[in-house]
PASEBA-1860 file (N, C-alpha, C; in nm, 3 decimals):
! residues 227
1> MKEILKIK> 0.341/-3.275/-3.392/0.274/-3.147/-3.369/0.213/-3.142/-3.228 ~ 0.148/-3.253/-3.186/0.088/-3.260/-3.053/0.193/-3.243/-2.944 ~ 0.312/-3.304/-2.966/0.418/-3.294/-2.867/0.467/-3.151/-2.855 ~ 0.478/-3.082/-2.969/0.522/-2.942/-2.968/0.423/-2.855/-2.893 ~ 0.292/-2.878/-2.919/0.189/-2.803/-2.849/0.192/-2.829/-2.699 ~ 0.216/-2.955/-2.663/0.222/-2.992/-2.521/0.338/-2.920/-2.453 ~ 0.454/-2.917/-2.520/0.572/-2.851/-2.464/0.547/-2.701/-2.448 ~ 0.485/-2.640/-2.552/0.454/-2.497/-2.545/0.358/-2.466/-2.430
9> TLILLFLL> 0.260/-2.554/-2.411/0.164/-2.534/-2.302/0.233/-2.542/-2.166 ~ 0.323/-2.640/-2.151/0.397/-2.655/-2.025/0.485/-2.533/-1.998 ~ 0.550/-2.484/-2.104/0.635/-2.364/-2.089/0.550/-2.245/-2.046 ~ 0.433/-2.228/-2.110/0.344/-2.117/-2.077/0.298/-2.125/-1.932 ~ 0.260/-2.245/-1.886/0.217/-2.263/-1.747/0.330/-2.232/-1.650 ~ 0.450/-2.275/-1.686/0.566/-2.249/-1.601/0.591/-2.098/-1.589 ~ 0.583/-2.028/-1.702/0.604/-1.883/-1.700/0.498/-1.811/-1.617 ~ 0.373/-1.859/-1.627/0.265/-1.800/-1.548/0.288/-1.821/-1.399
17> LISKSYGQ> 0.335/-1.941/-1.362/0.363/-1.971/-1.222/0.476/-1.884/-1.169 ~ 0.581/-1.867/-1.252/0.694/-1.783/-1.211/0.648/-1.639/-1.194 ~ 0.566/-1.592/-1.288/0.516/-1.455/-1.283/0.433/-1.432/-1.157 ~ 0.349/-1.530/-1.125/0.265/-1.519/-1.005/0.350/-1.520/-0.880 ~ 0.452/-1.604/-0.881/0.542/-1.613/-0.765/0.611/-1.481/-0.739 ~ 0.664/-1.418/-0.845/0.731/-1.290/-0.828/0.632/-1.182/-0.789 ~ 0.509/-1.192/-0.839/0.408/-1.094/-0.806/0.368/-1.096/-0.660 ~ 0.385/-1.210/-0.592/0.348/-1.223/-0.452/0.465/-1.196/-0.358
25> EYFEGQIE> 0.579/-1.156/-0.411/0.697/-1.136/-0.328/0.677/-1.016/-0.235 ~ 0.703/-1.036/-0.106/0.686/-0.929/-0.008/0.820/-0.867/0.027 ~ 0.817/-0.741/0.064/0.940/-0.667/0.087/1.014/-0.718/0.210 ~ 1.144/-0.731/0.197/1.233/-0.754/0.310/1.351/-0.661/0.292 ~ 1.384/-0.587/0.398/1.497/-0.496/0.385/1.504/-0.394/0.497 ~ 1.585/-0.291/0.472/1.614/-0.186/0.569/1.576/-0.051/0.511 ~ 1.507/0.030/0.592/1.464/0.163/0.548/1.515/0.267/0.649 ~ 1.576/0.372/0.598/1.621/0.483/0.682/1.524/0.600/0.666
33> YKIEYELL> 1.477/0.654/0.779/1.384/0.766/0.779/1.446/0.888/0.848 ~ 1.416/1.006/0.797/1.448/1.130/0.868/1.321/1.178/0.938 ~ 1.337/1.253/1.046/1.222/1.303/1.122/1.235/1.454/1.139 ~ 1.125/1.524/1.115/1.116/1.667/1.143/0.992/1.691/1.229 ~ 1.003/1.786/1.320/0.894/1.813/1.414/0.834/1.951/1.392 ~ 0.703/1.961/1.415/0.633/2.089/1.416/0.564/2.101/1.552 ~ 0.577/2.216/1.616/0.523/2.234/1.750/0.377/2.280/1.745 ~ 0.294/2.222/1.830/0.156/2.265/1.847/0.135/2.327/1.984
41> NPNISKDY> 0.234/2.310/2.072/0.226/2.360/2.209/0.353/2.441/2.239 ~ 0.338/2.568/2.281/0.456/2.653/2.305/0.542/2.607/2.422 ~ 0.490/2.517/2.505/0.566/2.470/2.621/0.662/2.357/2.588 ~ 0.663/2.313/2.462/0.753/2.207/2.418/0.853/2.267/2.320 ~ 0.979/2.226/2.330/1.080/2.277/2.237/1.118/2.169/2.137 ~ 1.158/2.212/2.017/1.204/2.117/1.916/1.331/2.046/1.962 ~ 1.417/2.119/2.033/1.540/2.058/2.082/1.511/1.939/2.172 ~ 1.408/1.953/2.256/1.371/1.843/2.345/1.325/1.722/2.265
49> LYTELGNS> 1.241/1.745/2.164/1.191/1.635/2.082/1.304/1.565/2.006 ~ 1.394/1.645/1.948/1.506/1.586/1.874/1.597/1.506/1.967 ~ 1.616/1.555/2.090/1.703/1.484/2.185/1.639/1.355/2.232 ~ 1.514/1.363/2.274/1.448/1.247/2.334/1.400/1.145/2.230 ~ 1.347/1.193/2.118/1.290/1.102/2.018/1.381/1.078/1.898 ~ 1.476/1.169/1.877/1.569/1.152/1.766/1.527/1.225/1.641 ~ 1.623/1.244/1.550/1.592/1.307/1.421/1.589/1.205/1.308 ~ 1.595/1.076/1.345/1.591/0.970/1.244/1.554/0.837/1.310
57> FTAYVQED> 1.510/0.744/1.229/1.495/0.607/1.278/1.519/0.509/1.164 ~ 1.552/0.386/1.202/1.580/0.279/1.108/1.476/0.171/1.123 ~ 1.420/0.125/1.013/1.321/0.017/1.014/1.378/-0.106/0.944 ~ 1.356/-0.222/1.005/1.395/-0.351/0.947/1.266/-0.431/0.927 ~ 1.249/-0.487/0.808/1.122/-0.550/0.773/1.142/-0.691/0.719 ~ 1.065/-0.786/0.771/1.047/-0.917/0.711/0.897/-0.938/0.694 ~ 0.858/-1.046/0.630/0.716/-1.065/0.599/0.629/-1.070/0.724 ~ 0.673/-1.138/0.828/0.588/-1.157/0.947/0.638/-1.083/1.070
65> RYAMIYHG> 0.722/-0.980/1.051/0.773/-0.903/1.165/0.845/-0.778/1.115 ~ 0.858/-0.680/1.206/0.943/-0.566/1.174/0.994/-0.503/1.304 ~ 1.099/-0.423/1.292/1.157/-0.354/1.407/1.192/-0.211/1.367 ~ 1.182/-0.119/1.465/1.218/0.021/1.442/1.309/0.067/1.555 ~ 1.417/0.133/1.520/1.509/0.189/1.619/1.510/0.340/1.603 ~ 1.461/0.412/1.705/1.460/0.558/1.706/1.588/0.605/1.774 ~ 1.664/0.691/1.704/1.798/0.726/1.750/1.798/0.847/1.844 ~ 1.725/0.833/1.955/1.722/0.937/2.057/1.851/0.935/2.140
73> KGQLGWMK> 1.882/1.051/2.199/2.005/1.062/2.278/1.977/1.126/2.414 ~ 1.855/1.109/2.462/1.817/1.167/2.589/1.846/1.076/2.706 ~ 1.767/1.091/2.811/1.789/1.016/2.935/1.783/0.865/2.915 ~ 1.695/0.820/2.827/1.679/0.675/2.807/1.756/0.623/2.686 ~ 1.818/0.712/2.610/1.892/0.668/2.491/1.798/0.629/2.378 ~ 1.844/0.540/2.292/1.762/0.500/2.179/1.642/0.415/2.224 ~ 1.542/0.407/2.138/1.425/0.324/2.164/1.410/0.224/2.050 ~ 1.387/0.098/2.083/1.367/-0.006/1.983/1.230/-0.071/2.004
81> IIVRLDQG> 1.153/-0.077/1.897/1.022/-0.143/1.901/1.026/-0.261/1.805 ~ 0.995/-0.379/1.855/0.988/-0.499/1.773/0.842/-0.542/1.765 ~ 0.792/-0.561/1.645/0.654/-0.608/1.624/0.661/-0.748/1.566 ~ 0.612/-0.846/1.641/0.616/-0.985/1.598/0.475/-1.029/1.560 ~ 0.443/-1.020/1.433/0.312/-1.061/1.384/0.291/-1.210/1.405 ~ 0.399/-1.288/1.402/0.388/-1.433/1.420/0.354/-1.470/1.564 ~ 0.380/-1.379/1.659/0.352/-1.406/1.800/0.228/-1.333/1.852 ~ 0.195/-1.220/1.788/0.086/-1.138/1.839/0.130/-1.043/1.949
89> YSYTEYEK> 0.262/-1.015/1.955/0.317/-0.928/2.060/0.413/-0.825/2.001 ~ 0.426/-0.712/2.073/0.531/-0.615/2.043/0.619/-0.600/2.167 ~ 0.745/-0.560/2.143/0.842/-0.541/2.251/0.898/-0.400/2.240 ~ 0.909/-0.330/2.352/0.966/-0.196/2.355/1.085/-0.194/2.449 ~ 1.200/-0.155/2.395/1.324/-0.151/2.473/1.387/-0.013/2.461 ~ 1.439/0.037/2.574/1.519/0.159/2.575/1.664/0.123/2.609 ~ 1.753/0.196/2.547/1.896/0.167/2.564/1.938/0.162/2.710 ~ 1.889/0.258/2.790/1.938/0.273/2.927/1.841/0.220/3.032
97> KDTISKTK> 1.749/0.134/2.992/1.661/0.065/3.087/1.694/-0.083/3.087 ~ 1.687/-0.146/3.204/1.723/-0.287/3.212/1.602/-0.380/3.200 ~ 1.487/-0.323/3.159/1.366/-0.403/3.136/1.313/-0.377/2.996 ~ 1.236/-0.474/2.946/1.171/-0.463/2.815/1.022/-0.488/2.834 ~ 0.940/-0.400/2.777/0.795/-0.413/2.786/0.743/-0.501/2.672 ~ 0.664/-0.602/2.707/0.601/-0.692/2.610/0.450/-0.667/2.613 ~ 0.392/-0.638/2.495/0.251/-0.601/2.490/0.177/-0.683/2.385 ~ 0.065/-0.742/2.425/-0.018/-0.819/2.332/-0.096/-0.725/2.242
105> FGLEKNKL> -0.108/-0.760/2.115/-0.186/-0.678/2.023/-0.332/-0.670/2.070 ~ -0.395/-0.558/2.040/-0.539/-0.546/2.062/-0.580/-0.500/2.200 ~ -0.484/-0.462/2.286/-0.520/-0.413/2.419/-0.581/-0.273/2.412 ~ -0.538/-0.195/2.313/-0.590/-0.060/2.297/-0.728/-0.063/2.229 ~ -0.824/0.002/2.290/-0.961/0.009/2.234/-0.994/0.155/2.205 ~ -0.936/0.206/2.099/-0.953/0.347/2.066/-1.072/0.369/1.972 ~ -1.115/0.494/1.963/-1.231/0.528/1.880/-1.183/0.583/1.746 ~ -1.217/0.513/1.637/-1.178/0.557/1.505/-1.266/0.676/1.462
113> LEFNRNSD> -1.201/0.787/1.427/-1.273/0.907/1.385/-1.275/0.924/1.234 ~ -1.166/0.880/1.168/-1.159/0.893/1.022/-1.066/0.788/0.965 ~ -1.108/0.730/0.853/-1.020/0.643/0.773/-1.052/0.672/0.628 ~ -0.953/0.721/0.553/-0.982/0.765/0.417/-0.859/0.748/0.328 ~ -0.880/0.692/0.209/-0.773/0.683/0.110/-0.776/0.808/0.024 ~ -0.663/0.879/0.019/-0.656/1.008/-0.050/-0.594/0.989/-0.189 ~ -0.671/0.935/-0.281/-0.619/0.901/-0.413/-0.571/1.022/-0.491 ~ -0.633/1.139/-0.467/-0.600/1.260/-0.543/-0.494/1.346/-0.475
121> NKKEVLGE> -0.451/1.305/-0.356/-0.352/1.384/-0.281/-0.222/1.305/-0.274 ~ -0.131/1.331/-0.369/-0.007/1.253/-0.377/0.114/1.341/-0.346 ~ 0.219/1.276/-0.293/0.345/1.344/-0.269/0.458/1.260/-0.323 ~ 0.565/1.327/-0.360/0.681/1.257/-0.413/0.771/1.211/-0.298 ~ 0.798/1.082/-0.295/0.889/1.024/-0.196/0.991/0.939/-0.271 ~ 1.117/0.970/-0.255/1.225/0.900/-0.325/1.202/0.898/-0.477 ~ 1.155/1.012/-0.527/1.141/1.028/-0.671/1.016/0.971/-0.733 ~ 0.922/0.919/-0.652/0.799/0.861/-0.706/0.678/0.917/-0.633
129> LCESITIE> 0.569/0.942/-0.708/0.446/0.992/-0.648/0.377/0.881/-0.570 ~ 0.332/0.915/-0.450/0.271/0.816/-0.361/0.134/0.864/-0.313 ~ 0.039/0.773/-0.311/-0.092/0.800/-0.251/-0.079/0.798/-0.099 ~ -0.182/0.846/-0.031/-0.182/0.844/0.115/-0.315/0.794/0.170 ~ -0.309/0.753/0.297/-0.428/0.712/0.373/-0.429/0.792/0.502 ~ -0.543/0.851/0.535/-0.559/0.926/0.659/-0.625/0.837/0.764 ~ -0.565/0.836/0.883/-0.623/0.766/0.998/-0.626/0.863/1.115 ~ -0.744/0.884/1.173/-0.756/0.967/1.292/-0.835/0.890/1.397
137> YKPSDPKS> -0.784/0.892/1.520/-0.856/0.824/1.626/-0.834/0.892/1.760 ~ -0.924/0.860/1.852/-0.920/0.919/1.986/-0.879/0.811/2.086 ~ -0.775/0.836/2.168/-0.732/0.735/2.266/-0.842/0.705/2.367 ~ -0.852/0.578/2.404/-0.952/0.538/2.502/-0.905/0.564/2.645 ~ -0.773/0.572/2.663/-0.717/0.593/2.796/-0.734/0.740/2.838 ~ -0.810/0.767/2.943/-0.833/0.906/2.986/-0.704/0.974/3.036 ~ -0.601/0.895/3.065/-0.474/0.950/3.113/-0.377/0.979/2.998 ~ -0.419/0.958/2.875/-0.332/0.979/2.761/-0.290/1.126/2.751
145> FFQTYKGK> -0.163/1.149/2.711/-0.113/1.285/2.691/-0.177/1.350/2.569 ~ -0.233/1.267/2.479/-0.285/1.319/2.353/-0.437/1.306/2.349 ~ -0.502/1.408/2.295/-0.648/1.405/2.279/-0.688/1.327/2.154 ~ -0.611/1.346/2.046/-0.634/1.271/1.922/-0.500/1.244/1.854 ~ -0.498/1.137/1.775/-0.387/1.108/1.684/-0.444/1.121/1.542 ~ -0.372/1.193/1.457/-0.414/1.201/1.317/-0.292/1.184/1.229 ~ -0.295/1.084/1.143/-0.181/1.058/1.056/-0.220/1.048/0.911 ~ -0.131/1.099/0.824/-0.145/1.080/0.680/-0.023/0.999/0.637
153> YYFNPKYK> -0.047/0.879/0.586/0.058/0.782/0.560/0.069/0.755/0.410 ~ 0.184/0.786/0.353/0.208/0.771/0.209/0.275/0.637/0.182 ~ 0.234/0.573/0.072/0.284/0.438/0.044/0.312/0.420/-0.105 ~ 0.400/0.325/-0.133/0.435/0.288/-0.271/0.407/0.139/-0.286 ~ 0.318/0.098/-0.376/0.277/-0.043/-0.388/0.391/-0.141/-0.417 ~ 0.506/-0.091/-0.461/0.613/-0.186/-0.492/0.683/-0.239/-0.366 ~ 0.656/-0.176/-0.250/0.709/-0.227/-0.123/0.596/-0.301/-0.051 ~ 0.573/-0.424/-0.092/0.453/-0.498/-0.054/0.461/-0.557/0.087
161> LNSDLYKN> 0.343/-0.559/0.152/0.325/-0.629/0.279/0.218/-0.736/0.262 ~ 0.227/-0.839/0.344/0.127/-0.946/0.345/0.014/-0.905/0.439 ~ -0.094/-0.853/0.384/-0.202/-0.797/0.467/-0.268/-0.903/0.555 ~ -0.264/-1.029/0.514/-0.325/-1.135/0.596/-0.258/-1.146/0.733 ~ -0.127/-1.118/0.738/-0.054/-1.130/0.864/-0.079/-1.012/0.958 ~ -0.138/-0.905/0.906/-0.162/-0.785/0.986/-0.306/-0.777/1.039 ~ -0.386/-0.878/1.014/-0.528/-0.872/1.052/-0.549/-0.845/1.201 ~ -0.466/-0.902/1.285/-0.482/-0.887/1.430/-0.402/-0.772/1.488
169> YTDGFWNL> -0.328/-0.701/1.404/-0.247/-0.590/1.452/-0.332/-0.463/1.447 ~ -0.421/-0.452/1.545/-0.520/-0.344/1.547/-0.469/-0.216/1.613 ~ -0.351/-0.220/1.673/-0.296/-0.102/1.740/-0.283/0.013/1.640 ~ -0.342/0.127/1.674/-0.339/0.241/1.583/-0.415/0.218/1.454 ~ -0.499/0.113/1.453/-0.577/0.074/1.334/-0.486/0.044/1.215 ~ -0.365/-0.008/1.245/-0.269/-0.034/1.138/-0.312/-0.150/1.050 ~ -0.394/-0.239/1.102/-0.448/-0.348/1.019/-0.530/-0.292/0.903 ~ -0.602/-0.182/0.927/-0.683/-0.121/0.821/-0.593/-0.057/0.715
177> FVKESKSI> -0.485/0.007/0.761/-0.393/0.068/0.665/-0.334/-0.037/0.571 ~ -0.285/-0.147/0.629/-0.220/-0.250/0.547/-0.322/-0.321/0.458 ~ -0.443/-0.340/0.507/-0.548/-0.402/0.425/-0.576/-0.318/0.301 ~ -0.576/-0.185/0.318/-0.607/-0.095/0.207/-0.487/-0.075/0.113 ~ -0.368/-0.057/0.171/-0.251/-0.023/0.091/-0.170/-0.144/0.047 ~ -0.171/-0.250/0.132/-0.087/-0.370/0.109/0.059/-0.331/0.091 ~ 0.099/-0.223/0.159/0.232/-0.167/0.139/0.286/-0.106/0.268 ~ 0.416/-0.079/0.264/0.483/-0.010/0.374/0.457/0.140/0.363
185> SIRNETEF> 0.442/0.205/0.477/0.431/0.350/0.478/0.572/0.409/0.470 ~ 0.596/0.496/0.369/0.730/0.552/0.353/0.736/0.703/0.380 ~ 0.621/0.761/0.412/0.618/0.897/0.467/0.500/0.905/0.562 ~ 0.525/0.950/0.685/0.421/0.961/0.787/0.413/1.105/0.835 ~ 0.294/1.162/0.826/0.270/1.296/0.881/0.171/1.277/0.996 ~ 0.224/1.272/1.118/0.143/1.232/1.233/0.129/1.345/1.332 ~ 0.006/1.380/1.365/-0.023/1.488/1.460/-0.064/1.428/1.595 ~ 0.014/1.460/1.698/-0.017/1.417/1.834/-0.079/1.537/1.905
193> YPLFKANQ> -0.206/1.557/1.878/-0.274/1.678/1.927/-0.298/1.669/2.077 ~ -0.270/1.776/2.154/-0.234/1.912/2.112/-0.086/1.945/2.135 ~ 0.005/1.848/2.120/0.145/1.872/2.155/0.237/1.900/2.037 ~ 0.244/1.807/1.941/0.337/1.828/1.830/0.297/1.741/1.712 ~ 0.364/1.768/1.599/0.346/1.690/1.478/0.482/1.638/1.434 ~ 0.488/1.513/1.392/0.613/1.453/1.346/0.598/1.412/1.200 ~ 0.692/1.455/1.117/0.696/1.415/0.976/0.816/1.322/0.956 ~ 0.787/1.198/0.920/0.891/1.096/0.902/0.891/1.053/0.755
201> EAVSIDKK> 1.006/1.064/0.690/1.012/1.030/0.548/1.133/0.942/0.517 ~ 1.109/0.838/0.437/1.218/0.749/0.398/1.318/0.823/0.310 ~ 1.447/0.809/0.343/1.552/0.870/0.261/1.632/0.763/0.187 ~ 1.619/0.637/0.228/1.682/0.527/0.154/1.609/0.397/0.185 ~ 1.595/0.311/0.085/1.532/0.180/0.101/1.624/0.077/0.038 ~ 1.667/-0.018/0.120/1.763/-0.119/0.077/1.698/-0.257/0.088 ~ 1.665/-0.316/-0.026/1.605/-0.448/-0.027/1.714/-0.553/-0.006 ~ 1.708/-0.625/0.107/1.812/-0.723/0.139/1.762/-0.816/0.249
209> KIPTKIFE> 1.834/-0.924/0.272/1.802/-1.016/0.380/1.838/-0.952/0.514 ~ 1.749/-0.964/0.611/1.772/-0.909/0.744/1.793/-1.023/0.843 ~ 1.900/-1.020/0.923/1.924/-1.126/1.022/1.809/-1.134/1.122 ~ 1.764/-1.255/1.153/1.651/-1.273/1.245/1.682/-1.224/1.386 ~ 1.810/-1.214/1.421/1.849/-1.168/1.555/1.797/-1.028/1.583 ~ 1.784/-0.945/1.481/1.735/-0.808/1.498/1.594/-0.807/1.557 ~ 1.517/-0.912/1.531/1.377/-0.918/1.575/1.360/-0.994/1.706 ~ 1.470/-1.024/1.774/1.465/-1.092/1.903/1.493/-0.992/2.014
217> PNNQKVIF> 1.409/-0.989/2.120/1.437/-0.898/2.232/1.567/-0.936/2.302 ~ 1.634/-0.838/2.359/1.760/-0.857/2.428/1.744/-0.953/2.546 ~ 1.810/-1.069/2.540/1.794/-1.168/2.646/1.876/-1.136/2.771 ~ 1.948/-1.024/2.768/2.021/-0.980/2.887/1.936/-0.889/2.976 ~ 1.815/-0.861/2.930/1.725/-0.775/3.007/1.600/-0.852/3.050 ~ 1.536/-0.803/3.155/1.413/-0.863/3.206/1.295/-0.820/3.119 ~ 1.215/-0.917/3.075/1.096/-0.887/2.993/0.972/-0.900/3.081 ~ 0.891/-0.795/3.087/0.766/-0.801/3.163/0.650/-0.773/3.069
225> ERK> 0.542/-0.846/3.088/0.426/-0.829/2.999/0.330/-0.727/3.055 ~ 0.294/-0.632/2.970/0.199/-0.529/3.006/0.057/-0.584/2.997 ~ -0.020/-0.568/3.104/-0.158/-0.619/3.108/-0.258/-0.510/3.074
END
């Protein structure tokens, strides 16, 4: 009888460990987003925004890094942003530029105006209702084209992020978003006041292994660090 109880206890502990392990699994995969623009300034055209910034972007995610490719077709072509949480740096590359900008996290010292979790304001994304978080801040750079940034970011808890790895990623106060949601944003309603508003929504999410090469800056181009 004691042996049977011991075996049952070991099985129960094993199942609990497995359950905990699966519960801590973080999302890795590819997400496709569509983009729609709303104009706040009559001197800007939607055609210009769609050409330069694109009508879609692709995101690739691993636990300690992610990359986004905006499918613009303007003078500079597409734009790729790589965020390396393991390094503390982001890289920005344009298709038709022979240099890549490398930027250390935390250089931006913006003023947070609002941070709020909107538990009662949900929207359906990919067939599921999602909560949102509002972040509004004022750029510290007096030369900024924008007076304020205001975003409402919708998330689904099943697409988990490791919030511990985002602690130092203070750009746009994204560390606060991940700390609160522990998830990927799958719909972004972002106002770049007083110029335009961009609505970005996931149209497909594919959970799969992503090659690490996607998160490496192009070694055929010159990388310069922004101070």
